[in-house]
MIKENU-821274 format. One line per field, with one value per residue (C-alpha): x, y, z; residue in three letters; residue number from 1. Coordinates in Angstrom, 3 decimals. Example, Ala and Ser with C-alpha at 12.3 -4.5 7.8 and 13.67 -1.06 7.14 Angstrom:
! residues 2
xx <- 12.300;13.670
yy <- -4.500;-1.060
zz <- 7.800;7.140
resn <- ALA;SER
resi <- 1;2
END
This chain:
! residues 412
xx <- 0.000;1.456;2.261;-0.188;-3.169;-3.803;-3.230;-5.793;-8.344;-7.857;-6.250;-7.712;-11.047;-11.924;-8.213;13.851;10.325;10.872;8.776;10.287;10.808;8.190;6.118;2.714;-0.147;-2.142;-5.785;-6.223;-6.802;-9.700;-13.012;-15.403;-17.486;-21.158;-23.225;-25.190;-27.987;-28.576;-32.068;-33.354;-33.103;-35.554;-34.291;-35.620;-38.737;-37.155;-34.331;-36.565;-37.063;-34.448;-33.841;-31.827;-29.634;-27.429;-25.012;-22.164;-20.003;-19.336;-19.286;-16.410;-15.499;-15.968;-15.536;-16.046;-14.051;-13.817;-16.609;-15.947;-18.524;-17.593;-18.330;-21.354;-22.980;-22.022;-19.828;-16.614;-16.513;-13.061;-12.429;-11.193;-12.340;-11.269;-12.593;-9.386;-7.050;-5.609;-8.279;-5.867;-7.371;-7.212;-8.345;-11.803;-13.161;-16.724;-17.968;-21.645;-24.174;-26.260;-28.654;-25.922;-26.031;-22.697;-21.045;-17.646;-15.360;-11.600;-9.508;-5.834;-3.457;-0.731;-0.146;-0.232;-2.665;-3.134;-5.726;-7.043;-8.834;-9.450;-9.986;-9.985;-11.107;-8.585;-9.153;-9.549;-12.613;-10.683;-9.547;-6.477;-6.691;-4.549;-3.742;-0.909;0.632;2.374;2.879;5.582;7.866;10.772;9.170;6.605;3.970;4.401;2.214;0.397;-1.088;-2.497;-4.418;-7.172;-8.727;-12.496;-12.754;-10.820;-7.531;-4.400;-2.362;0.341;1.233;3.533;4.858;6.625;8.272;11.248;12.128;9.249;5.528;3.988;0.296;-1.987;-5.330;-6.418;-5.953;-7.524;-7.365;-5.316;-6.976;-3.945;-3.704;-2.226;-2.947;-2.246;-1.781;-1.758;-1.036;1.928;5.502;7.533;10.687;11.566;10.780;11.212;9.053;7.516;5.272;4.907;2.335;3.441;2.060;2.987;2.214;2.265;1.662;-0.867;1.684;2.331;5.759;6.666;6.706;7.280;6.759;6.485;7.122;5.543;5.360;7.122;8.851;5.675;3.026;1.440;-0.572;-2.804;-6.310;-7.772;-7.107;-8.984;-7.917;-8.091;-9.902;-6.983;-4.429;-2.675;-4.328;-5.861;-4.781;-6.194;-5.207;-3.904;-0.863;0.547;0.791;1.728;-1.894;-2.629;-3.603;-4.936;-6.903;-4.503;-5.224;-2.582;-2.615;-0.019;0.749;1.063;4.696;3.886;5.284;3.412;1.394;-0.020;-0.691;-3.313;-3.797;-6.949;-6.941;-10.467;-9.996;-7.458;-7.883;-8.851;-8.355;-9.573;-10.866;-12.329;-12.133;-14.087;-12.810;-15.395;-15.559;-14.521;-11.282;-12.590;-12.694;-15.107;-13.323;-14.916;-13.418;-13.705;-13.098;-13.111;-11.147;-9.412;-10.666;-13.830;-17.311;-17.881;-16.638;-18.311;-18.425;-16.379;-17.146;-15.436;-15.606;-12.282;-11.468;-8.727;-6.057;-7.234;-9.004;-12.111;-15.390;-17.616;-17.351;-19.794;-19.542;-22.384;-23.310;-24.688;-23.518;-21.843;-19.496;-20.242;-17.503;-17.437;-15.817;-16.739;-17.857;-19.171;-20.128;-23.739;-24.771;-26.811;-23.713;-22.203;-21.645;-23.157;-21.262;-21.465;-20.928;-21.406;-23.546;-23.990;-25.909;-29.072;-30.763;-31.918;-28.730;-25.259;-24.179;-26.110;-25.359;-25.912;-26.101;-25.879;-26.322;-25.064;-25.266;-22.487;-22.715;-22.560;-26.239;-27.954;-30.298;-31.377;-30.384;-31.077;-30.490;-30.186;-29.491;-30.782;-30.410;-26.658;-23.572;-24.019;-21.338;-20.995;-17.407;-17.830;-20.426;-20.943;-23.610;-25.093;-25.741;-29.449;-28.866;-29.286;-26.888;-24.964;-23.424;-21.072;-19.714;-20.147;-23.134;-23.677;-27.464;-27.889;-25.853;-24.328;-21.519;-20.168;-19.587;-20.588;-20.213;-23.178;-24.154;-27.413;-28.846;-31.219;-33.414;-32.219;-31.575;-28.409;-30.462;-32.125
yy <- 0.000;3.345;5.826;8.432;6.088;6.399;10.138;10.554;8.234;9.209;12.609;14.237;12.477;15.359;15.989;19.593;20.516;23.700;26.812;28.666;32.417;33.576;36.700;36.621;35.589;38.465;38.412;37.702;40.674;38.808;40.604;38.993;36.175;36.498;34.628;32.276;31.710;33.437;32.107;28.938;25.932;23.056;19.770;16.433;15.456;12.202;14.113;15.569;19.249;21.542;24.622;26.432;25.764;27.966;27.859;30.289;30.615;32.059;30.717;28.243;25.717;26.457;23.538;23.680;21.191;22.651;23.587;25.192;26.275;29.578;30.787;32.885;29.862;30.939;29.099;29.340;27.619;26.884;25.690;26.647;28.898;28.817;32.221;34.285;35.189;32.090;29.967;28.584;27.718;30.120;29.559;31.046;31.498;32.495;33.648;32.753;33.510;30.814;30.693;30.458;34.097;35.479;38.062;38.347;36.520;36.277;34.948;33.966;32.776;33.589;33.162;29.347;26.875;27.223;25.010;24.329;21.191;21.641;24.216;24.137;26.610;28.629;29.708;33.378;32.685;32.536;29.609;27.835;26.637;23.909;22.812;23.236;25.957;25.984;29.756;29.731;27.345;25.054;22.270;21.466;21.940;22.696;22.317;25.610;26.857;30.222;31.591;34.222;36.094;36.317;39.163;37.377;39.217;37.211;36.579;34.278;31.949;28.943;27.127;23.853;21.382;20.187;19.832;17.486;17.453;18.062;18.489;18.863;17.107;17.718;20.191;19.860;21.843;20.107;19.968;21.540;24.313;24.615;22.318;18.916;18.782;15.585;14.870;13.503;14.294;13.119;15.022;12.835;9.410;5.809;5.633;7.279;9.286;9.004;10.179;13.484;14.476;17.875;19.404;23.218;25.721;28.554;30.782;28.165;27.103;23.470;21.454;18.019;16.038;12.399;10.892;7.442;4.841;2.121;1.851;2.472;5.193;6.180;9.179;10.574;11.880;12.845;12.947;13.273;14.081;10.974;11.146;9.342;11.784;12.045;11.544;9.016;9.392;7.580;7.278;4.709;2.452;0.663;-3.119;-5.838;-6.049;-2.309;0.027;-0.717;1.235;2.561;3.614;5.007;6.016;8.604;9.893;13.593;13.672;12.083;8.654;5.744;3.680;1.282;0.938;-1.189;-1.916;-3.445;-5.207;-5.558;-5.185;-3.870;-0.250;1.151;4.487;5.585;9.134;10.122;9.120;9.954;9.136;7.899;8.622;5.042;5.350;3.481;4.789;4.771;4.914;5.686;5.184;3.741;0.215;-0.825;-1.454;1.451;2.219;0.228;1.704;0.529;1.674;1.158;2.930;1.128;1.676;0.039;0.355;-0.248;-0.560;1.508;-0.954;-0.941;-4.313;-4.462;-4.444;-4.349;-3.694;-2.603;-2.264;-0.144;0.837;-0.298;-1.027;2.365;4.697;5.340;7.161;8.353;11.739;13.029;11.818;13.269;11.550;11.189;12.056;8.844;6.792;5.911;8.423;10.182;9.687;11.910;10.050;10.726;8.086;7.333;4.121;5.819;9.198;11.630;12.427;11.394;11.786;12.762;13.401;10.222;10.697;7.545;7.352;4.181;3.212;1.969;-1.492;-0.221;-0.806;1.801;4.069;6.290;7.355;10.492;11.273;14.916;16.091;16.940;15.635;16.349;16.015;16.931;15.831;16.312;16.809;18.082;17.991;19.274;19.822;23.315;25.127;24.447;20.717;20.437;18.708;21.063;19.657;21.372;20.318;21.005;21.051;21.157;20.892;24.391;27.563;29.839;27.716;24.279;23.678;25.840;25.764;23.944;24.183;23.260;22.338;19.459;19.490;16.089;16.218;14.707;12.212;10.749
zz <- 0.000;-0.953;1.789;0.475;0.663;4.371;4.189;1.423;2.990;6.623;7.055;3.942;4.127;6.390;4.751;15.046;16.599;18.651;17.966;15.037;14.965;12.444;12.012;13.645;11.372;10.029;9.057;5.356;3.056;1.472;2.113;4.603;3.184;2.489;5.037;2.852;5.343;8.644;9.166;10.776;8.478;8.519;9.915;8.761;10.677;11.795;13.466;16.142;17.025;15.483;17.644;14.988;12.001;9.860;6.967;6.262;3.201;-0.215;-3.746;-3.318;-0.589;3.109;5.545;9.327;11.419;14.929;17.358;20.746;23.302;24.938;28.497;27.470;25.807;22.310;19.836;17.856;14.465;13.033;9.519;6.097;3.275;-0.331;-1.310;-1.536;-4.401;-6.046;-4.360;-1.766;1.614;4.557;8.134;8.717;12.248;13.117;16.528;17.041;19.770;21.484;18.520;15.904;14.754;13.596;15.884;14.172;11.788;11.343;8.461;8.751;6.080;3.601;-0.138;-0.012;1.552;5.329;7.001;10.498;11.680;15.407;18.143;21.949;24.643;26.633;30.222;29.285;27.135;23.887;21.757;20.408;16.800;15.197;11.658;9.167;7.035;3.672;3.682;6.352;8.207;7.430;5.407;2.764;5.469;9.165;12.215;12.856;16.124;17.100;20.049;20.023;22.921;23.452;20.924;18.216;18.669;17.910;21.088;19.735;16.898;16.674;13.609;14.376;12.072;10.102;6.430;5.501;6.377;9.807;10.499;13.508;13.515;17.121;19.962;23.411;26.637;29.335;32.777;34.483;31.873;28.433;25.517;23.964;20.184;18.125;14.481;12.541;11.585;8.596;9.608;12.583;13.998;12.957;9.853;6.852;9.182;12.933;15.436;16.956;20.371;21.816;25.212;25.346;28.095;27.898;26.137;23.456;24.743;24.255;27.506;26.007;22.825;21.857;18.427;18.332;15.602;13.698;10.324;8.343;8.293;11.631;12.762;15.512;14.915;18.290;22.036;25.317;28.877;31.049;34.422;36.106;34.666;31.360;27.998;25.624;21.980;18.930;15.283;12.830;12.629;9.604;9.564;7.101;5.940;5.746;8.583;12.049;14.627;17.262;20.859;23.247;26.890;27.984;31.467;32.393;31.230;27.862;28.682;27.164;29.660;27.100;23.379;21.606;17.903;16.400;13.034;11.650;7.870;5.362;6.428;9.810;11.530;14.955;14.531;17.932;21.610;24.761;28.259;30.765;34.514;35.398;33.400;30.384;26.816;23.915;20.558;17.187;13.768;10.301;9.073;5.426;2.269;0.477;-3.039;-2.370;-2.109;1.470;4.866;8.217;11.546;14.199;17.896;20.860;24.611;26.370;30.059;31.747;30.524;26.919;27.002;24.809;26.731;23.666;19.959;17.252;13.468;12.070;8.546;5.231;1.686;1.063;2.991;6.673;8.629;12.249;12.907;16.358;19.782;23.040;26.333;27.502;31.054;31.081;30.188;26.860;24.066;21.067;17.804;14.716;11.452;7.765;6.075;2.388;3.099;4.313;4.376;1.723;-0.144;-1.218;2.416;5.536;9.184;11.182;14.940;17.043;20.821;22.510;26.173;28.449;26.854;23.285;22.553;20.383;22.362;19.466;15.964;13.911;10.233;9.151;5.618;2.182;-1.375;-1.706;0.557;4.237;6.712;10.483;11.685;15.269;18.043;21.567;24.220;24.534;27.812;27.345;26.985;23.231;20.868;18.557;15.369;12.910;9.549;5.870;3.512;-0.233;0.076;1.517;1.259;-1.342;-2.731;-3.445;0.284;3.231;6.984;8.526;12.192;13.911;17.306;18.014;21.115;22.317;26.097;27.508;29.502;26.399
resn <- MET;GLN;ARG;CYS;GLN;VAL;PHE;LEU;VAL;ALA;MET;CYS;LEU;LEU;THR;ALA;SER;LEU;PRO;LEU;ALA;VAL;PRO;GLU;ALA;GLN;PRO;SER;ASP;THR;PRO;PRO;LEU;VAL;LYS;SER;SER;ASP;THR;VAL;LEU;ALA;CYS;ALA;VAL;ALA;ALA;GLY;PRO;CYS;ARG;TRP;GLY;ARG;THR;PHE;GLY;GLY;ALA;ALA;GLU;ASP;ARG;ALA;TYR;GLY;LEU;VAL;GLN;LEU;PRO;ASP;GLY;GLY;TRP;LEU;LEU;ALA;GLY;ASN;SER;ARG;GLU;GLY;PRO;GLY;LEU;SER;PHE;ASP;ALA;TRP;LEU;LEU;ARG;LEU;ASP;GLN;ARG;GLY;ARG;SER;LEU;TRP;GLU;ARG;ARG;PHE;GLY;GLY;PRO;ASP;THR;ASP;GLN;VAL;PHE;ALA;ALA;ALA;PRO;SER;ARG;ASP;GLY;GLY;VAL;VAL;VAL;ALA;GLY;HIS;THR;ARG;SER;GLN;GLY;ALA;GLY;GLU;SER;ASP;LEU;TRP;LEU;PHE;ARG;LEU;ASP;ALA;ARG;GLY;ASN;LEU;LEU;TRP;GLU;ARG;VAL;LEU;GLY;GLY;VAL;ALA;ASN;GLU;ARG;ALA;ARG;SER;VAL;ILE;ALA;ALA;PRO;GLU;GLY;GLY;PHE;LEU;VAL;SER;GLY;PHE;THR;ALA;SER;GLN;GLY;ALA;GLY;ASP;ARG;ASP;ALA;TRP;ILE;LEU;ARG;LEU;ASP;ALA;ALA;GLY;GLN;LEU;LEU;TRP;GLU;GLN;VAL;LEU;GLY;GLY;PRO;GLY;ASP;ASP;GLY;ALA;PHE;HIS;ALA;SER;PRO;HIS;PRO;GLU;GLY;GLY;PHE;ALA;VAL;VAL;GLY;TYR;ARG;SER;SER;ASP;ALA;GLY;TYR;ASP;LEU;TRP;VAL;LEU;ARG;LEU;ASP;GLU;ALA;GLY;ASP;GLU;LEU;TRP;SER;ARG;SER;PHE;ASP;ARG;SER;VAL;PHE;GLU;ALA;ALA;THR;ALA;VAL;ALA;ALA;LEU;PRO;ASP;GLY;GLY;LEU;VAL;VAL;ALA;GLY;VAL;THR;GLY;ILE;PRO;ASP;SER;LEU;GLN;ASP;ASN;VAL;TRP;LEU;ALA;GLY;LEU;ASP;ARG;GLU;GLY;THR;VAL;ARG;TRP;GLU;ARG;VAL;LEU;GLY;GLY;PRO;ALA;ARG;ASP;ASN;ALA;TRP;ALA;ILE;THR;PRO;ARG;ALA;ALA;GLY;GLY;VAL;VAL;VAL;ALA;ALA;ALA;THR;SER;SER;GLN;GLY;ALA;GLY;SER;ALA;ASP;ALA;TRP;LEU;ILE;ALA;VAL;ASP;ALA;LEU;GLY;ASP;ILE;VAL;TRP;GLU;ARG;ILE;VAL;GLY;GLY;PRO;LYS;TRP;ASP;LYS;PRO;LEU;ALA;LEU;SER;ARG;GLY;VAL;ASP;GLY;GLY;LEU;VAL;ILE;ALA;GLY;THR;THR;THR;THR;ASN;GLY;ALA;GLY;TYR;GLU;ASP;TYR;TRP;VAL;PHE;GLU;LEU;ALA;ILE;PRO;ASP;THR;GLU
resi <- 1;2;3;4;5;6;7;8;9;10;11;12;13;14;15;16;17;18;19;20;21;22;23;24;25;26;27;28;29;30;31;32;33;34;35;36;37;38;39;40;41;42;43;44;45;46;47;48;49;50;51;52;53;54;55;56;57;58;59;60;61;62;63;64;65;66;67;68;69;70;71;72;73;74;75;76;77;78;79;80;81;82;83;84;85;86;87;88;89;90;91;92;93;94;95;96;97;98;99;100;101;102;103;104;105;106;107;108;109;110;111;112;113;114;115;116;117;118;119;120;121;122;123;124;125;126;127;128;129;130;131;132;133;134;135;136;137;138;139;140;141;142;143;144;145;146;147;148;149;150;151;152;153;154;155;156;157;158;159;160;161;162;163;164;165;166;167;168;169;170;171;172;173;174;175;176;177;178;179;180;181;182;183;184;185;186;187;188;189;190;191;192;193;194;195;196;197;198;199;200;201;202;203;204;205;206;207;208;209;210;211;212;213;214;215;216;217;218;219;220;221;222;223;224;225;226;227;228;229;230;231;232;233;234;235;236;237;238;239;240;241;242;243;244;245;246;247;248;249;250;251;252;253;254;255;256;257;258;259;260;261;262;263;264;265;266;267;268;269;270;271;272;273;274;275;276;277;278;279;280;281;282;283;284;285;286;287;288;289;290;291;292;293;294;295;296;297;298;299;300;301;302;303;304;305;306;307;308;309;310;311;312;313;314;315;316;317;318;319;320;321;322;323;324;325;326;327;328;329;330;331;332;333;334;335;336;337;338;339;340;341;342;343;344;345;346;347;348;349;350;351;352;353;354;355;356;357;358;359;360;361;362;363;364;365;366;367;368;369;370;371;372;373;374;375;376;377;378;379;380;381;382;383;384;385;386;387;388;389;390;391;392;393;394;395;396;397;398;399;400;401;402;403;404;405;406;407;408;409;410;411;412
END
């Protein structure tokens, strides 16, 4: 299997490592985008009551990947817009109120492609955003982080990487302060690519890093703080047969406590993880065969040592991929997946709630006749479920930011 295959299927299906001395990112000169819809959108009847829904974007591609709830109950959407000169991607951030109405927007980027794929809250009410940049840095692409205050002002920026490719796929707030970033590096490590985990303080200074992997192609997709300290990290790991689901547990200093790989088909990648109060984990991902027309959602409950408690493979005859996860107050998790096996269009948002044993509690399908994909989800202050992603069914362009709230209580 060629090295680019897992990158194209996994990383792009959505899509010396000290901070380098670079100029601070400046907002793009591109004019603000037209908001394609700032009114409530209808949700499918089967999805249950829709409190509000909105799309934002221009004529080209606008894709939302990160969703952060802010202290006032509003939201920060982080993603990428392809509306500027030369049609290269820039980071596009939107600040929304509790009902999804836009309060301000910020664009960051240079002359080449600069993309972000995750955001996390900071203790001052702002956010940290993570992705990669081709406009600056030492290599073909470098890991890119920047922090904004509550008003969207840039506080700091970090570009980290070597002579090859580095990318961030996840950033989370650490319980003791600062942030954990996960992704991959091709400039260091044992293989073609390796998982790259970085711990930074609130000012963006590197506290520690871990490069983990074997001689092949390995990467990290997502992480979660662990209730017993440290972090759980998930991604993919190359094997003789293809790629396996990969789950890691790290302590507070970044040392590996345990590592588990799961081989279920030719291609697997773990894309999201939620830590449970008892120290267990629920992991979501994709399992399938590259270049085929079928993938399935993979869910597994693990105990604190990484032993499988239960396992589920969900989906139909087409592509069904899980991208985000959040715990339920009643136990278990809610998973956001994109399904092409069911629903109204080429792809729809598929929300799946499972209990502590992995049994399905409820399902919802939301979408229209084209491509509609959920890439992030969170609980609102009023108990609803907020989902963000990308839509081609509604909006002004080929793809637009899509965010909506369903009135599904956390106890359901």
